[in-house]
C-alpha positions as CSV (number, residue, x, y, z in Angstrom):
1,X,-2.5,-20.8,0.3
2,X,0.3,-18.4,1.0
3,X,0.6,-14.8,2.0
4,X,3.6,-12.4,1.5
5,X,3.8,-12.1,5.3
6,X,5.0,-15.7,5.3
7,X,6.5,-16.3,1.9
8,X,9.1,-13.6,2.3
9,X,11.1,-15.7,4.7
10,X,13.2,-17.6,2.1
11,X,14.2,-14.4,0.3
12,X,17.5,-12.8,1.1
13,X,18.4,-9.4,-0.4
14,X,22.0,-9.0,-1.4
15,X,23.9,-6.7,1.0
16,X,24.4,-3.3,-0.4
17,X,21.7,-3.6,-3.0
18,X,18.9,-1.1,-3.4
19,X,16.3,-2.8,-1.2
20,X,18.9,-4.2,1.2
21,X,20.0,-0.6,2.0
22,X,16.4,0.6,2.4
23,X,15.5,-2.3,4.7
24,X,18.7,-1.8,6.7
25,X,17.7,1.8,7.4
26,X,14.4,0.6,8.7
27,X,16.0,-2.1,10.9
28,X,18.7,0.2,12.4
29,X,16.9,3.5,12.5
30,X,13.1,3.5,11.8
31,X,12.1,0.8,14.3
32,X,13.8,2.7,17.2
33,X,12.4,6.1,16.0
34,X,8.9,4.7,15.9
35,X,9.3,3.0,19.2
36,X,10.3,6.3,20.7
37,X,7.3,7.9,19.1
38,X,5.0,5.3,20.6
39,X,6.5,6.0,24.0
40,X,6.5,9.8,23.7
41,X,2.9,10.0,22.6
42,X,1.5,7.6,25.2
43,X,0.7,4.7,22.8
44,X,3.3,2.4,24.3
45,X,1.9,2.4,27.8
46,X,-1.8,2.7,26.7
47,X,-2.4,-1.0,27.2
48,X,-1.7,-0.4,31.0
49,X,-5.2,1.1,30.9
50,X,-4.3,4.2,32.7
51,X,-5.9,7.6,31.9
52,X,-4.0,9.7,29.4
53,X,-4.6,13.5,28.8
54,X,-5.2,12.8,25.1
55,X,-8.4,11.0,26.1
56,X,-9.9,14.3,27.2
57,X,-9.1,16.2,23.9
58,X,-11.9,17.0,21.4
59,X,-11.6,14.9,18.3
60,X,-9.7,16.5,15.4
61,X,-11.9,14.5,13.0
62,X,-15.2,14.2,14.8
63,X,-16.5,11.8,16.0
64,X,-13.4,9.6,16.0
65,X,-11.3,10.2,19.2
66,X,-7.7,11.2,18.5
67,X,-6.4,8.0,20.3
68,X,-8.8,5.7,18.5
69,X,-6.0,4.0,16.5
70,X,-3.5,3.6,19.3
71,X,-4.1,-0.1,19.5
72,X,-3.3,-0.6,15.8
73,X,-0.3,1.7,15.8
74,X,1.3,-0.5,18.4
75,X,0.2,-3.6,16.7
76,X,1.7,-2.6,13.3
77,X,4.9,-1.8,15.0
78,X,5.0,-5.2,16.7
79,X,4.3,-6.8,13.3
80,X,7.1,-5.0,11.6
81,X,9.5,-5.5,14.4
82,X,9.0,-9.3,14.2
83,X,9.7,-9.4,10.5
84,X,13.0,-7.5,11.0
85,X,14.0,-9.6,14.0
86,X,13.9,-12.5,11.6
87,X,16.7,-10.8,9.6
88,X,18.8,-9.8,12.6
89,X,18.4,-10.0,16.3
90,X,18.2,-6.7,18.2
91,X,18.0,-6.9,22.0
92,X,16.3,-3.5,22.4
93,X,13.6,-4.2,19.9
94,X,13.1,-7.8,21.2
95,X,12.6,-6.4,24.8
96,X,10.1,-3.8,23.6
97,X,8.1,-6.4,21.7
98,X,8.0,-8.7,24.7
99,X,6.9,-5.9,27.1
100,X,4.2,-4.7,24.7
101,X,2.9,-8.3,24.5
102,X,2.7,-8.6,28.2
103,X,0.8,-5.2,28.5
104,X,-1.6,-6.4,25.8
105,X,-2.2,-9.6,27.7
106,X,-2.8,-7.7,30.9
107,X,-5.3,-5.4,29.2
108,X,-7.6,-8.2,28.1
109,X,-10.9,-8.4,29.9
110,X,-12.2,-11.6,31.3
111,X,-14.5,-12.3,28.4
112,X,-11.7,-11.7,25.9
113,X,-12.5,-8.1,25.0
114,X,-9.3,-6.1,24.1
115,X,-9.7,-2.4,23.2
116,X,-8.2,0.6,24.9
117,X,-10.9,3.2,24.2
118,X,-13.9,1.1,25.3
119,X,-12.1,-0.2,28.3
120,X,-10.8,3.1,29.7
121,X,-12.8,5.9,28.1
122,X,-16.3,4.6,27.3
123,X,-16.7,1.3,29.2
124,X,-20.1,-0.3,28.5
125,X,-20.4,1.1,24.9
126,X,-18.5,-1.6,23.1
127,X,-19.8,-2.6,19.7
128,X,-22.3,0.3,19.7
129,X,-20.7,2.2,16.7
130,X,-19.1,-0.3,14.3
131,X,-19.5,2.3,11.6
132,X,-17.1,4.9,13.0
133,X,-15.1,3.7,16.0
134,X,-12.6,1.2,14.5
135,X,-12.9,-1.5,17.2
136,X,-12.7,-4.3,14.6
137,X,-10.1,-2.5,12.5
138,X,-7.8,-2.3,15.6
139,X,-8.6,-6.0,16.2
140,X,-7.5,-6.9,12.7
141,X,-4.1,-5.4,13.2
142,X,-3.8,-7.1,16.6
143,X,-4.5,-10.4,14.8
144,X,-1.8,-9.7,12.2
145,X,0.7,-8.7,14.9
146,X,-0.1,-12.0,16.7
147,X,0.6,-14.0,13.5
148,X,3.9,-12.2,12.9
149,X,4.8,-12.7,16.6
150,X,3.9,-16.4,16.3
151,X,6.0,-16.7,13.1
152,X,9.1,-15.3,14.8
153,X,8.9,-16.4,18.4
154,X,7.3,-19.8,17.8
155,X,5.0,-19.4,20.8
156,X,1.4,-18.3,21.6
157,X,2.1,-15.5,24.0
158,X,0.3,-13.0,21.8
159,X,-1.7,-15.4,19.6
160,X,-3.5,-17.0,22.6
161,X,-5.2,-13.8,23.9
162,X,-6.0,-12.8,20.4
163,X,-7.7,-16.1,19.7
164,X,-9.8,-15.5,22.8
165,X,-10.7,-12.0,21.5
166,X,-11.7,-13.6,18.2
167,X,-13.9,-16.1,20.0
168,X,-15.8,-13.1,21.4
169,X,-16.4,-11.9,17.9
170,X,-17.6,-15.3,16.8
171,X,-20.1,-15.3,19.6
172,X,-21.2,-11.6,19.0
173,X,-21.5,-11.2,15.3
174,X,-23.6,-13.2,12.8
175,X,-27.1,-13.9,11.7
176,X,-28.3,-16.0,14.5
177,X,-30.7,-15.0,17.3
178,X,-29.0,-12.7,19.8
179,X,-26.1,-11.9,17.5
180,X,-25.3,-8.5,15.9
181,X,-25.6,-8.6,12.1
182,X,-23.0,-5.8,11.8
183,X,-19.6,-5.4,10.2
184,X,-16.7,-3.0,10.5
185,X,-16.8,0.5,9.2
186,X,-13.1,0.2,8.3
187,X,-12.3,-3.2,6.8
188,X,-9.1,-5.0,8.1
189,X,-10.4,-7.6,10.4
190,X,-11.7,-9.6,7.4
191,X,-8.4,-10.1,5.8
192,X,-6.8,-10.7,9.2
193,X,-9.4,-13.4,10.0
194,X,-8.7,-15.1,6.7
195,X,-4.9,-15.1,7.4
196,X,-5.7,-16.5,10.9
197,X,-7.8,-19.3,9.3
198,X,-4.8,-20.3,7.2
199,X,-2.8,-20.8,10.4
200,X,-5.5,-22.3,12.7
201,X,-7.6,-24.2,10.1
202,X,-10.6,-23.4,12.3
203,X,-13.6,-22.9,10.1
204,X,-15.2,-20.4,12.5
205,X,-12.6,-17.9,11.5
206,X,-13.4,-18.3,7.8
207,X,-17.1,-18.2,8.5
208,X,-16.9,-14.9,10.4
209,X,-14.8,-13.3,7.7
210,X,-17.2,-14.5,5.1
211,X,-20.2,-13.2,7.1
212,X,-18.7,-9.7,7.3
213,X,-18.0,-9.6,3.6
214,X,-21.3,-11.0,2.4
215,X,-23.4,-8.9,4.9
216,X,-21.7,-5.6,4.0
217,X,-24.1,-3.2,2.2
218,X,-27.2,-5.3,2.9
219,X,-29.9,-2.7,2.9
220,X,-32.3,-4.9,4.9
221,X,-29.8,-6.7,7.2
222,X,-30.5,-4.9,10.4
223,X,-33.5,-4.8,12.7
224,X,-36.7,-3.9,10.9
225,X,-35.1,-4.7,7.6
226,X,-32.9,-1.6,7.6
227,X,-29.3,-0.9,7.0
228,X,-27.3,-2.0,10.0
229,X,-25.6,1.3,10.3
230,X,-29.0,3.0,10.5
231,X,-30.1,0.6,13.2
232,X,-27.0,1.2,15.4
233,X,-27.3,5.0,14.8
234,X,-30.9,5.0,16.0
235,X,-29.8,3.0,19.1
236,X,-27.3,5.7,19.8
237,X,-30.0,8.3,19.4
238,X,-28.1,9.8,16.6
239,X,-29.9,12.3,14.3
240,X,-30.3,11.1,10.8
241,X,-28.8,14.5,9.7
242,X,-25.7,14.1,11.8
243,X,-22.6,14.7,9.7
244,X,-19.2,13.2,10.7
245,X,-16.4,15.4,9.5
246,X,-15.2,13.0,6.8
247,X,-18.7,12.5,5.3
248,X,-19.8,14.4,2.2
249,X,-23.4,14.1,3.5
250,X,-25.2,12.3,6.3
251,X,-25.4,8.5,5.9
252,X,-23.0,8.4,3.0
253,X,-22.4,4.7,3.3
254,X,-20.4,4.6,0.0
255,X,-17.7,6.2,2.1
256,X,-17.4,2.7,3.8
257,X,-18.1,0.7,0.6
258,X,-21.4,-0.3,2.4
259,X,-24.0,1.5,0.2
260,X,-24.8,-1.8,-1.6
261,X,-23.5,-5.3,-1.3
262,X,-19.9,-5.7,-2.7
263,X,-21.0,-7.9,-5.6
264,X,-23.3,-5.2,-6.8
265,X,-20.9,-2.2,-6.6
266,X,-20.2,-0.8,-10.1
267,X,-17.5,1.8,-9.3
268,X,-14.8,2.2,-6.7
269,X,-16.0,4.7,-4.2
270,X,-15.3,6.2,-0.8
271,X,-12.3,6.0,1.5
272,X,-9.4,4.5,-0.4
273,X,-7.7,2.5,2.3
274,X,-11.0,1.0,3.3
275,X,-11.6,0.0,-0.3
276,X,-8.3,-1.7,-0.7
277,X,-8.4,-3.6,2.5
278,X,-11.9,-4.7,1.8
279,X,-11.2,-5.9,-1.8
280,X,-8.0,-7.7,-0.6
281,X,-10.1,-9.7,1.9
282,X,-12.6,-10.5,-0.9
283,X,-9.8,-11.6,-3.1
284,X,-8.5,-13.9,-0.3
285,X,-12.0,-15.3,0.1
286,X,-12.1,-16.1,-3.7
287,X,-8.7,-17.8,-3.4
288,X,-9.9,-20.0,-0.5
289,X,-13.1,-21.1,-2.3
290,X,-11.6,-21.0,-5.8
291,X,-12.4,-18.6,-8.7
292,X,-14.9,-21.0,-10.3
293,X,-16.8,-21.7,-7.0
294,X,-20.1,-20.1,-6.1
295,X,-18.3,-17.6,-4.0
296,X,-15.7,-16.9,-6.7
297,X,-18.4,-16.5,-9.3
298,X,-20.2,-14.0,-7.1
299,X,-17.2,-11.8,-6.1
300,X,-14.5,-12.1,-8.7
301,X,-16.4,-10.1,-11.4
302,X,-16.9,-7.3,-8.8
303,X,-13.2,-7.3,-7.9
304,X,-12.2,-7.1,-11.5
305,X,-14.8,-4.4,-12.3
306,X,-13.8,-2.2,-9.3
307,X,-10.0,-2.7,-10.0
308,X,-10.5,-1.7,-13.6
309,X,-12.4,1.4,-12.7
310,X,-9.7,2.4,-10.2
311,X,-6.7,1.8,-12.4
312,X,-8.2,3.2,-15.6
313,X,-10.0,6.2,-14.2
314,X,-9.1,7.0,-10.6
315,X,-5.3,6.4,-10.1
316,X,-2.3,8.6,-10.5
317,X,0.8,8.1,-12.5
318,X,2.7,7.2,-9.3
319,X,0.2,4.5,-8.5
320,X,-1.3,6.6,-5.8
321,X,-5.1,6.6,-5.3
322,X,-7.6,9.0,-3.7
323,X,-8.2,12.5,-5.0
324,X,-10.4,13.8,-2.2
325,X,-9.0,15.1,1.0
326,X,-12.3,15.3,2.9
327,X,-12.9,11.5,2.8
328,X,-9.4,10.4,2.0
329,X,-10.6,8.7,-1.1
330,X,-11.9,8.5,-4.6
331,X,-13.6,11.3,-6.6
332,X,-15.5,10.9,-9.8
333,X,-14.0,9.3,-12.9
334,X,-10.9,11.1,-14.3
335,X,-10.9,13.7,-11.5
336,X,-7.2,13.6,-10.6
337,X,-6.0,17.0,-9.6
338,X,-2.3,17.3,-8.7
339,X,-2.4,19.5,-5.6
340,X,-4.5,21.2,-3.0
341,X,-4.8,24.5,-5.0
342,X,-6.0,22.4,-8.0
343,X,-8.8,20.8,-6.1
344,X,-7.3,17.8,-4.4
345,X,-4.8,14.9,-4.6
346,X,-4.5,12.9,-1.4
347,X,-2.8,9.6,-2.4
348,X,-2.4,8.4,1.1
349,X,0.6,6.1,1.7
350,X,-1.6,3.4,3.3
351,X,-3.8,3.4,0.2
352,X,-0.8,2.7,-2.1
353,X,0.2,-0.1,0.2
354,X,-3.4,-1.4,-0.1
355,X,-3.1,-1.3,-3.9
356,X,0.1,-3.5,-3.6
357,X,-1.8,-5.9,-1.3
358,X,-4.7,-6.2,-3.7
359,X,-2.4,-6.6,-6.8
360,X,-0.5,-9.4,-5.1
361,X,-3.7,-11.3,-4.3
362,X,-5.0,-10.9,-7.9
363,X,-1.6,-12.2,-9.2
364,X,-2.2,-15.3,-7.2
365,X,-5.6,-15.7,-8.8
366,X,-4.4,-14.9,-12.3
367,X,-0.8,-14.7,-13.4
368,X,-1.0,-11.5,-15.4
369,X,1.8,-9.0,-15.6
370,X,-0.7,-6.1,-15.4
371,X,-1.1,-6.6,-11.7
372,X,2.7,-6.9,-11.2
373,X,3.2,-3.7,-13.2
374,X,0.9,-1.8,-10.8
375,X,2.5,-3.4,-7.8
376,X,5.9,-2.3,-8.9
377,X,4.7,1.2,-9.8
378,X,3.2,1.7,-6.3
379,X,6.2,0.2,-4.6
380,X,8.9,2.5,-6.2
381,X,6.8,5.6,-6.1
382,X,3.6,6.0,-4.0
383,X,4.9,3.7,-1.2
384,X,8.6,4.4,-1.1
385,X,8.1,8.1,-1.0
386,X,6.3,7.6,2.3
387,X,9.5,7.4,4.2
388,X,12.6,9.6,4.2
389,X,16.1,8.3,3.3
390,X,17.1,8.4,7.0
391,X,14.0,6.5,8.0
392,X,12.8,9.1,10.5
393,X,10.4,11.2,8.6
394,X,7.2,10.3,6.8
395,X,4.4,11.4,4.5
396,X,0.8,10.7,5.0
397,X,-0.4,12.6,1.9
398,X,1.6,12.2,-1.4
399,X,0.5,14.9,-3.7
400,X,1.9,15.3,-7.2
401,X,2.3,19.0,-6.8
402,X,3.1,21.3,-3.9
403,X,1.2,24.5,-3.1
404,X,1.5,27.4,-0.6
405,X,-1.2,25.5,1.4
406,X,0.6,22.2,1.3
407,X,4.3,22.1,0.8
408,X,6.2,19.0,-0.2
409,X,7.6,18.0,3.3
410,X,7.8,15.2,5.8
411,X,7.0,14.8,9.4
412,X,8.4,12.6,12.2
413,X,5.0,11.4,13.3
414,X,1.2,12.1,13.0
415,X,-1.7,12.3,15.3
416,X,-3.3,9.6,13.1
417,X,-0.1,7.6,12.7
418,X,-1.3,4.7,10.5
419,X,1.2,5.3,7.7
420,X,4.7,5.2,9.3
421,X,4.3,1.7,10.9
422,X,2.5,0.5,7.8
423,X,5.6,1.3,5.6
424,X,7.8,-0.4,8.2
425,X,5.8,-3.7,8.2
426,X,5.6,-3.6,4.4
427,X,9.3,-3.3,4.0
428,X,9.7,-6.1,6.6
429,X,8.0,-8.7,4.4
430,X,8.9,-7.1,1.1
431,X,10.5,-10.2,-0.3
432,X,7.0,-11.8,-0.4
433,X,6.0,-9.4,-3.2
434,X,8.9,-10.2,-5.5
435,X,8.0,-13.8,-6.3
436,X,5.4,-16.5,-5.7
437,X,6.0,-20.2,-6.0
438,X,4.5,-23.6,-5.9
439,X,6.3,-26.8,-5.0
440,X,5.5,-30.5,-5.4
441,X,7.2,-33.8,-5.1
442,X,8.8,-33.5,-8.5
443,X,9.6,-29.8,-8.9
444,X,8.8,-26.2,-8.4
445,X,7.4,-23.2,-10.4
446,X,8.7,-19.8,-9.4
447,X,6.9,-16.7,-10.7
448,X,9.2,-13.7,-10.7
449,X,7.1,-10.6,-10.5
450,X,9.7,-8.0,-9.7
451,X,13.5,-7.8,-10.0
452,X,16.1,-7.1,-7.3
453,X,19.5,-8.4,-6.2
454,X,18.2,-11.3,-4.1
455,X,18.0,-15.0,-3.8
456,X,15.1,-17.4,-3.1
457,X,15.8,-20.9,-1.6
458,X,13.1,-23.5,-1.6
459,X,12.9,-27.1,-0.3
460,X,11.6,-29.4,-3.0
461,X,11.4,-33.0,-2.1
462,X,14.9,-33.9,-0.8
463,X,16.6,-31.0,-2.5
464,X,17.1,-27.3,-2.1
465,X,16.5,-25.1,-5.1
466,X,18.0,-21.6,-5.2
467,X,17.1,-18.9,-7.7
468,X,19.5,-15.9,-7.6
469,X,19.1,-12.5,-9.2
470,X,21.9,-10.0,-9.7
471,X,20.9,-6.5,-10.9
472,X,21.1,-2.8,-10.4
473,X,17.3,-2.5,-10.8
474,X,15.5,0.0,-10.9
475,X,18.4,1.9,-12.6
476,X,19.5,-0.8,-15.0
477,X,17.2,-3.3,-16.7
478,X,19.7,-6.2,-17.0
479,X,19.1,-9.1,-14.6
480,X,21.6,-12.0,-14.3
481,X,19.9,-15.2,-13.1
482,X,21.4,-18.3,-11.7
483,X,19.6,-21.5,-10.7
484,X,21.2,-24.1,-8.5
485,X,19.9,-27.4,-7.0
486,X,21.6,-29.0,-4.0
487,X,20.6,-32.6,-3.9
488,X,18.8,-34.9,-6.4
489,X,17.7,-33.1,-9.6
490,X,14.3,-31.5,-9.6
491,X,12.3,-29.8,-12.3
492,X,12.3,-26.0,-12.0
493,X,10.2,-23.7,-14.2
494,X,10.5,-20.0,-14.1
495,X,7.9,-17.4,-15.2
496,X,9.5,-14.0,-15.7
497,X,7.4,-10.9,-15.9
498,X,8.1,-8.7,-18.9
499,X,7.3,-5.1,-17.6
500,X,4.6,-3.3,-19.4
501,X,6.8,-0.2,-19.7
502,X,9.5,-2.2,-21.6
503,X,9.5,-1.4,-25.3
504,X,11.8,-4.3,-26.0
505,X,13.4,-7.2,-24.1
506,X,15.9,-10.0,-24.7
507,X,16.9,-13.3,-23.1
508,X,20.5,-14.5,-23.3
509,X,21.3,-17.2,-24.3
510,X,18.5,-16.9,-26.9
511,X,15.9,-19.5,-27.1
512,X,13.7,-20.8,-29.9
513,X,9.9,-20.8,-29.6
514,X,9.8,-18.6,-26.5
515,X,6.4,-18.6,-24.9
516,X,4.9,-15.5,-23.3
517,X,1.5,-15.7,-21.6
518,X,-0.2,-12.7,-20.1
519,X,3.1,-10.8,-19.9
520,X,5.2,-13.7,-18.4
521,X,8.0,-15.4,-20.2
522,X,7.9,-19.1,-19.5
523,X,11.3,-20.9,-19.1
524,X,10.9,-24.6,-19.0
525,X,12.8,-27.1,-16.8
526,X,14.5,-28.4,-19.8
527,X,15.8,-25.0,-20.9
528,X,16.9,-24.2,-17.4
529,X,18.9,-27.4,-17.1
530,X,20.7,-26.4,-20.2
531,X,21.0,-22.7,-19.2
532,X,21.4,-22.5,-15.4
533,X,22.8,-19.0,-15.9
534,X,21.1,-16.5,-18.2
535,X,20.3,-12.8,-18.5
536,X,17.0,-10.9,-19.0
537,X,17.4,-7.5,-20.4
538,X,14.7,-4.8,-20.3
539,X,16.2,-1.6,-21.5
540,X,15.2,1.5,-19.5
541,X,14.7,4.7,-21.3
542,X,13.5,8.1,-20.1
543,X,10.3,9.1,-21.7
544,X,7.5,11.6,-21.4
545,X,4.0,10.1,-20.8
546,X,0.6,11.9,-20.8
547,X,-2.5,11.4,-18.7
548,X,-5.8,10.4,-20.2
549,X,-7.2,13.3,-22.2
550,X,-10.4,12.9,-20.2
551,X,-8.6,14.3,-17.2
552,X,-8.4,17.7,-19.1
553,X,-4.9,18.1,-17.9
554,X,-2.4,19.6,-20.4
555,X,0.7,18.1,-18.7
556,X,3.3,15.4,-19.2
557,X,5.2,13.3,-16.8
558,X,8.8,12.0,-17.0
559,X,9.3,8.3,-16.3
560,X,12.2,5.8,-16.7
561,X,11.5,2.1,-16.2
562,X,9.3,1.9,-13.0
563,X,10.4,5.3,-11.7
564,X,8.3,8.4,-11.9
565,X,10.3,11.7,-11.7
566,X,9.6,15.2,-10.4
567,X,11.2,18.6,-10.2
568,X,12.1,20.4,-6.9
569,X,13.1,23.9,-6.1
570,X,16.4,22.7,-4.7
571,X,17.6,22.2,-8.3
572,X,15.8,25.3,-9.6
573,X,16.3,28.2,-7.2
574,X,14.5,30.5,-9.6
575,X,11.2,28.8,-9.0
576,X,8.7,30.7,-6.9
577,X,5.3,29.3,-7.9
578,X,5.6,25.6,-7.6
579,X,6.3,25.1,-11.3
580,X,2.7,26.0,-12.2
581,X,3.8,28.3,-15.0
582,X,6.7,26.3,-16.4
583,X,6.3,25.1,-20.0
584,X,7.9,21.8,-20.7
585,X,9.4,21.1,-24.1
586,X,8.6,17.6,-25.1
587,X,11.4,17.6,-27.7
588,X,14.1,18.5,-25.1
589,X,17.2,16.3,-25.1
590,X,17.2,14.0,-22.0
591,X,20.5,13.4,-20.4
592,X,20.9,10.8,-17.7
593,X,23.3,11.4,-14.8
594,X,24.3,9.0,-12.1
595,X,24.4,10.8,-8.8
596,X,25.2,9.7,-5.3
597,X,23.7,12.5,-3.1
598,X,21.5,12.2,-1.2
599,X,21.5,8.6,-2.4
600,X,22.6,6.6,-5.5
601,X,20.2,7.3,-8.3
602,X,19.8,8.3,-11.9
603,X,18.8,11.9,-12.4
604,X,17.5,13.2,-15.8
605,X,18.4,16.6,-17.1
606,X,16.0,17.9,-19.8
607,X,18.3,20.3,-21.6
608,X,16.5,23.5,-22.2
609,X,13.5,21.6,-21.1
610,X,11.7,24.7,-19.7
611,X,11.1,26.6,-22.8
612,X,9.5,29.5,-21.0
613,X,6.8,30.4,-18.6
614,X,3.2,31.5,-19.0
615,X,2.7,35.2,-18.6
616,X,-0.1,35.6,-16.2
617,X,0.1,39.4,-15.5
618,X,-2.8,40.1,-17.9
619,X,-5.1,37.6,-16.2
620,X,-6.0,39.7,-13.2
621,X,-9.6,39.9,-14.3
622,X,-12.0,37.3,-15.9
623,X,-11.0,36.6,-19.5
624,X,-13.9,35.3,-21.6
625,X,-11.8,34.4,-24.6
626,X,-8.0,34.6,-25.1
627,X,-6.8,34.0,-28.6
628,X,-3.3,33.1,-27.4
629,X,-1.3,32.8,-24.2
630,X,1.9,34.8,-23.9
631,X,5.0,32.8,-23.0
632,X,8.1,34.5,-21.7
633,X,11.3,34.0,-23.7
634,X,14.3,32.1,-22.5
635,X,14.9,28.4,-21.9
636,X,16.3,26.7,-18.8
637,X,17.5,23.2,-18.0
638,X,15.1,21.1,-15.9
639,X,16.6,18.6,-13.4
640,X,14.4,15.7,-12.6
641,X,14.8,13.4,-9.6
642,X,12.9,10.3,-8.6
643,X,9.6,11.2,-6.9
644,X,10.4,9.0,-3.9
645,X,13.5,11.2,-3.2
646,X,11.5,14.4,-2.9
647,X,11.7,16.3,0.4
648,X,15.0,14.8,1.4
649,X,17.3,17.7,0.5
650,X,15.9,20.8,2.2
651,X,14.7,23.6,0.0
652,X,11.4,25.6,0.0
653,X,9.1,22.5,-0.4
654,X,8.2,23.3,-4.0
655,X,7.8,20.2,-6.2
656,X,5.8,19.0,-9.2
657,X,5.5,15.8,-11.2
658,X,3.4,16.9,-14.2
659,X,4.6,19.9,-16.1
660,X,2.5,22.0,-18.5
661,X,2.8,21.3,-22.2
662,X,1.3,23.3,-25.1
663,X,0.5,20.4,-27.5
């Protein structure tokens, strides 16, 4: 069983290509920038267990201390750094990783415990608030950092202390006498434990992860047959009416996806990142036991049900999820406002990364292009927009429309800095998302989920099989493939995803009796022996798309291939109100322009696309009925750029994805 954090290794992106350039920025700029941020904010030295002034500050989001995530911020940076060190050695980054590892080792307590807050700030209170305090979330990221460190350095300098920490969890949590029947408020350790199990083969790691997942939401799992979070809250002498800032109401356990057991949950609810990390772990558990096993039969229907509810009713055109700012998560079905002044739109970067994670796991359970379509949509839009072109500024929230309250802009760091290093580590193992493969004594099957100029080399028996793509994706839908075997011949089969947005496609040389299953074109070993070089063409055409009518939003979006577009005030200096009054002409002629500033991309000009603006001067008072809306005369061109490029060119911070239409 493979994970993208391991399977990316044999992928090499062609120098100068789209993803090679983005990853080079991260390697050369972002890693250092984030390292400096870790040092400047106190995170880097925090494992020295000295007091930091931040520890005395009142929580911005009560009751979670502002420094609560420092362990995971450093861990994610270590993880990302190790992936990029596999590409190219960097002495400064290598030295920082090694120093951090030694500090982490030094911070471990004799019994294995390893957490900054409960060692320095509140000693003696460990494991007393699993619901809010992120001990196990931080531990999960430490586990993933240790696995990446082990992969690159080929030693146990970090893995060894982390295994000792996990042993403490194994002894502490469970359903046996003297154990705590609890589970983390923020999932992450579950998927990390399952990844750890793949490396160690130790069943106790699988058993603990499965306990956390199966116990979650048990209304009678705690002492006195009560919800465990109620039990620990009473032990803390917490009022049952106490209201953490991110809760809509006291004891809103759907915020944690812990209101009922996972298998019984009907709709996707609560904090979006929590939900994605949780379901990713559940999908991994299904993969381990098998879809038709008792565990698979229990959980897979729930995963599919929650995925469908999210994609069909609670996700944005960019792939982003989470409409509600207060709990950074899901609203009711079809509630998908575009900006703060419309009622929401959060679409956190980490949540979109979580969608990619879950989609990748579901692809491994069922080869279905639907999952790869969503993975690609998130990657090019909701995830890629999370980092500036220079790799030194980031977004936490990714709204589809700016407002005076929330401009479209980026920041060099955040108090809660989960997103920046998450983007870094994701781009570090990005190759693992593009294809999956299985190998045997006689051959290999490679499933190509996404397209990029890159090569994949696999050892098959006594041979090396290489699959190479040459393409200008995401701007051009032509992909040149070449397969090559060094050594004795082996059977290679390719399964190529046909994108859901493609209205047509073609394979050259043509083939008789082409077989397409669930959106994947199957190319047999026989056909590939006859055609080691071939081309897949998926023409990309700019088009307007509409949201579900049940959103009650009279707007249209512009897309081209996997790219979602937006308008910015930089190209429209006349705009003063965040494009809220702009009327889009769906019949406008769309002209594609290849541009090179601030990066190479295809812009789209909707000629006379703005056919006027709503006249709102008469709307100062309440209007009970308005027979018609006045529209100002005069048309203007609209210049659309890829959404991920927003907030890279200066300007006033005015941006919008969906523009108003009148029909």
